[in-house]
N, C-alpha and C positions, 0 to 999 in steps of 0.2 A: 590608315584609316581618313578618308575624306572628310571635311566638314559637312558635306550633304548626307553622308552616311551616319554620322554622329548625330544630326540634327534627324533624320529618320528616325534612328533608336530611340532619341530623346523623346520624339512624339509618341512612339509606341509606349514607352516606359508611362508618360504622362496618361497618356489612354487607359494602359491596363491599372495604374494608380488609382483613376478616376472610377473606373468600373468597379473594381474592388471594394473602395469607398462606398460607391452607390447600392454594391451587393449587401454590404455590412448593414448600411444605414435601412437599407429595404428590408432585411430580415429582421432586423430591431424593430422597424415600424411594424411586420406582421406579427412580430412576437406580441409586441404591446397590443397590439388589435385583437388579438386571440385573447390575452388577460383580461381586456376590457370587458371582451363579450362573453366570456367564458370562466370568468373569476370565482363562480360559484362552484365551479368542478377543483377549483385548487382549495378551495376553502373543504369542500367534500373529501377529498384526497388526505389533505392535513389530520381533518376529524376523523376518518377512519383508523388512520396510523396510531392518532393516540389513543382511541377506543380499543385498539389492537391490543396496545402496551399496557394500559390497564388490566386488561383480563390477561395478559401473559403474565405478568406479575405475580398475581395470585394461581396460576396454573401450574407454574415451574414445580412445585412441590409434589404435584400427582405424579408425575415421571419420577422426580428424584426418590420417591419412595422406595422405587427399586434399584436405585445406585446405593443410597444413603446406608442400605443394612449391608453392603457388602463393605462399606468404609471402615476397616478396624483399626486406622490410624489413631483414632481417640477411643479406642475399646478398652475393655477391662477383660481379666482372665477369672472364670469362675473358678469356684472350689474343686470341681472334676477336672480342671484344666481346659476347658472350651473358652475359646476366645470370643467374646462376645460384643457386638457395634454398639455403642451408645444411640445411633441414630435407628435402629431395628426397632421401629414403633409397633405397640400392640394394635389390634383393630380400634379398641377404646380410644387409644391415643391418637388414631388418623382420623375417628370421628369428630373428636374434639378440635383437631386441627382444622377440620372440614367445614365444622359448624362455626368456628371462630368468625370465619370469612362472611356466612350466611348471617350471623349475629351482628356483625360492623354494618352489613349491607343494609339490613332490616332498619337498623336504628338510624343509619344515615340518610336513608332514602328522603324522608320527610324534610330534614334540614338542608340538605342539598337541593331540594327541587325549590325551597322556597329562597335560597341563594342565587340559584340560577335565575329563577324568575323576576327577583327583584334586582340584581345587578349584572344580568345576562351572565353567558357561557364564558367569556373571555378570560376574566380573572380567577373566578371560582374554579372552572375547569382544569386551567393551569396550577392552580395550588393544589387541588386534589391530584395530579399527575406528579408533581414532584414530592408531595408526600409519600406518596405509593412507591416511588422510585429508591427513595430513601429507606422506609420501612424493608423495602424488598433487599436492599443492599445490606440491611444488618441481620436477615434470616440464618445464615450461617452461622453466625456469632453465638446469636440465641439459641440455635439447635443444639450448639456444644456445650454452653453455660447453663443456661436454666429455662425450663421447659414452659414455664408461666411467662416469661418475656416473650417466648416463640409465639404463643398464644395471643398476646397483647400485640405484637406486631402483625398478626395474622389479621386480627380485629380492625386494625387500622387500613392494612389492605383494603380488607371490605367494605370499611367505611368510605374510603377514596372511590372505590368502585361503584360506588351507588350513586354518581355523579352521570353515569354512563347513560342511560336512556333519558334523563332530563335534557341532556345535550345530543341525545338524537332527536328528541322532539324539536327542541329549540332550531338545531338545523333545518329538520323537514319544514317546519313552520316559515321560518324567517327566510330561508335560501333556496327551497324548492318551489318551482313552477308547480301547478296543479297537474299537468301534463306530465311532468315528472317524480310524481310521487314516488311510484314503485320503485323506479330506479333509483333514487336516493335512500329508501327505506333498504334496497337490497343491498346497497354499497354499505350504510352504515350498520346495518345488522349482519355482515359478513365479518364482523370482527371478531367474533368468538369462534368462528371455524379458521380464519387465518392466524389467530392468536393461538388455538391448540396445534395447528398444524406447523407451524414455524418452532414453537415451543419444545413441542415433543421431538422433532427432529434434531433441533440444534441441541436439546439438553440430552438426547441420547448420543450423539456424538461427542460432545463436551465430556459426559459421565465417562465413556470409555477412553477417552484422550488423556493425555500428560496433565492437562488441567485441572480435570477432576469436577465432580459435579457443584462445587460450590461457586465455581467461575460463571456457571450459567445464571446465578443471581446476580452477580456482579456486572456482567454485559448487559443483562435486559436492563438494569438501573441506568446504566450509561446510554444506552440507546433511547431509552425512555424520557432520559432529561432532554437530550437533543431535541424529541420531538416535541416535547411540550412548550420548549423556547420557541421553536418554530411556530406552532400553535398560538402562542401570544402575538407573535408578530404580525400573523396571517388573517387571523379571526377577526370580524366585525360584526358586533351585534346586530346591527341593519343595514341592509345593503345600500338603502338609501343615504347613509351617512358617510360614504365612503368613495372618493373618486376613481377608484380602482375599477367599479363598476360603469358599464357605460349605459346610455340611455335606454339602448336597444335592448340590452341584458335586463335592467331594472324592469323594462314593460314588460318582459318575457315572466319575470320571476313574478309580477305583480297582477299578470293577467288573471280576470274572473275572480279574484280575491274582493270579499268586501271591504267596507270602509273599517268595519269591526276586526276582521281579520287582520287588517294592515295596522291596527292602532297599536302603539307602544304601549299603552295602559289599559287594560281590561281587567274586569271583575268574573274570576272564574267562577261558573255557576256549579260548585262541588256537589250539590245534593243530587240536582238533575243529572248531572254527569254519571255520579254513583248509582244512581237508580234506572238508570237507561237501560232497556232491555238488550239492547244492541252492543253497547258498551259492557254488560256483564257476560253477554255470548262470547266477545272478543276475548276477554281476560280468561274464561274458564279454556277455550282453545289456546292461548299463551301458556297457560300453567303446565298443561301437559305435555304440548310442543316444547316447551323450555326444560321440563322434567326430563324427557327423554334427551335432550341436547346436554344437559348437565351429567347424566348417566354417562354419556359416552365420554364427555371431556374429563370426567372424574375417574372413572372405573375400567374403561376400554382398556387403557394401557394394562392394567392390572389383569382384566378378564384373558387379553392376548396372551399375556406371558405365563401366569399362574393356572390358567383353565386350559388354554390352546396351547400352552408350551413353546410358544416361539420365543427366539432369542432377544436379548435386549437391543441389539442393532433394527432386526426384523419388527421387533416390538415398536420402535421408534418410526421405522418406515412405515407399517401399517396402519399407526394411529395416525399420522400425518395425513395417508392417503385418504384414510376416511374421512376424518376432518377437512382437508383439502379439495376433495370431491363437490363440498356443498358452494366453493367460491365460483367456479366457473358456472355451476347450475343456478346460484341465486342470482348473480349478473345478467345472465342470459335471460332467465325468465322474468326479472324486473323490468328489462326493454321490453318484451314481449307483452307483459301486462301493460304496459305502458301504450304501444304502439299499434298491437291490432285492434281494428275498427270494423269488421266485418262481425264481430261477436260483442253483443251487447256487456255492459259494464257487470250489471249483476250476476251473469250468467260467467262472464271470465273469475269473478271472487269465488263464486262456488266451485268450478273446477278446481281452481287454483288450490282452496282451500282443503278440498277434499283429498288433493295428491300430498298436500304438506301436512296435514292432520291425520285424515283416515289413511291414506296408503303408508305414509311412515309407520304409523301404529301397527299395522298389520306386519311390515318388516322387523318392526323391533320386537314384536312377540314371539315371532319364530325363531330369533336369535338363541335363546335359552332351549329350544327343543331339539336344536342340530346336534347330533352325539359329536364327540371330539374326533372320531376317524373322517368326519367330513368335515374339519375345520375350515377349509377351503370355503364352503358354503354360507358358514358363520361369517365369515370375513364378506363373502356378497352382500349378507342380510346388512350387516354393519353399514356398507357403502351404499346399499340402496336406502337405508333409513336416513340417511345424512342428506343423501340426493333428493329424497322427497322432502326432508325438512326445508331446503334450501328452495324450495318454492313458495314459502309462505310471505316473500313481501306482496305479493299478488293476491293473497288471500286475506286473513284477518289483520296483519298489519296495514295493510291498505283501507280497509275499513275503518280501522282505529282513525287515520289521517284525515280520509274524506268525510266520515261522520262526524269526528269533534272538530275538525278545522283548527281554527286558531288555538283550541284548547288541547292540541294533540300532544304537546309537550307532558301535559297532566295525566293523559291516558296511559302514553309510553312510560312514563315514571311508575305509573300504578304497574305496569306490568314489569318494571324493574323490582318493585316490591315482591311481587308474586313470583318472580325469578328468585328472590331471597328465600320464600316457601319451599320453592323447589331445591334451593340448596340444603335445605333444612330434610323434604322428603327423601331424596335420593340416598343421603346416607343413611337415614332412618329404616328405608326399606331394606339397603343391604345389612344393617345392623340386625334388625328382626328376623330376617329368612337366611342370611350368609352366616355361618361360624367358622367355616373353613374355605377362603377365597378360592381354593384349587379345586374344590368339587363343584362340578357343572350341575347337577342336580339342586342343588342350594340356590342357584342364581334363577331357576324357572319361573317362580313366582314374581320376582322383580320384574321380569321381563313381560311378564303375562299381565300384571297389575298396570302397569305404564301402557302398555300396548292397547289394552282395553278400555281404558280411560280416553285414549286418543281417538279411538274410534267412535266412542259415546258422544264426545263434544264435537265432532265433526258432523255427526246426525244433526245435533241441535243446531248447527250453523245454518242448514236448510231453511230453516225458519225464521232466523233473526238477521243474519247478516246482512246489510245492505250498502250501497254506495252515496246514498242521499243525505245530505248536512243535517243533523239535529235542528229542531226549531229554536234551541237555546243558543246555536250559534249566529244567528240572526244574519242569514248570507242573502238577504232576498234581493241586495242590490249590489251587483258584481260589478267590480271597477276593471273595465274594459281597457280604458285611456290612461295614461298619466295626465 
């Protein structure tokens, strides 16, 4: 091989090496540019995953009720020789297990909101997540050894879960541009649907595997702990306090927000907020909407298995499908709500709220009326109910943020407290009307009452819901430029 040939090969190698270095440097630069200009979406994604983890931790038991009663490894033999599982809970036991979460959430809502408002969402939300993961990992132990300890752990799960809507509010207030309000709310309020979908499917597979139902709690705890550590390193309470946000992105986040909105310290007008007809209407719509959603996340696995007679694996699949369909719908209509310009904002709000509350109410009411032999239509009504509920980011949720502006976290935290009421109401309705979970006729009034309430509150929304900021938000002077 000649010297000239070697020199040519050397030049080609150097050229290739330089191009490769330039490519990687350019890719790194492009990645950094994207991170700097769209860091809010990284915060949004991590926040969403952490919210889903908190929700999953308390939802696991809703599906494992099905598996636990067939676990005779820790059972006992009755006098007549029948083998009985210690995990085969009575309806009253299940009621207390579910109510413990609701009690923890109700009691935790106010102190969690005060903590997040005073200290930001970074550390308090991280701490609530770690506590939730630890308590979740101990559930199998408590279920085996002491029912009272199980109730205490469920209460702790609920107390930790109470941080979720305050965190959603702070994320929306501090990180979402006004033009992306519905998108942020759509993503952040997806956590319940995605948590139900993943938890039901994963738990169904784990239950029938060699691992057994207990490992569903262990795996959820491990994944949750990883996510909350990631949250601690990614989240910043104020976008202007970090170099991860470029000037261009910061300008986008702050556009059309008032000085009061951007202030790090502001006094919340609690009385004016709590007596606002618009906010009261938002809360009424939220109550029935969330009651329906909680009925699904709590009882649909049981309804599919006990009433419609689907197998464990099928129940896990259909439960995941019913909850999962809400995710693409929510994201799609969140984008549509923000991007459509040829329809005025008030009209969009009414359309979206009618679909999400009124439409879902009609489908929800129909579920109990469909006979067993047409169980496919029951599944269809379940899917349509959750699909319609998925439209709510463009309805009452958007009104909550646009009307209360910098105080949106307070309004959304109140929705969390309302969700706690729904956590009580759903089991209470079932306790009143359902004595045998396998009899369809006993479920009819449960579906009719909740569905009818949704239709009525939707009608009230036509008179009160608006996109205009309240006078007490003091947004007369928008900040157009930094």
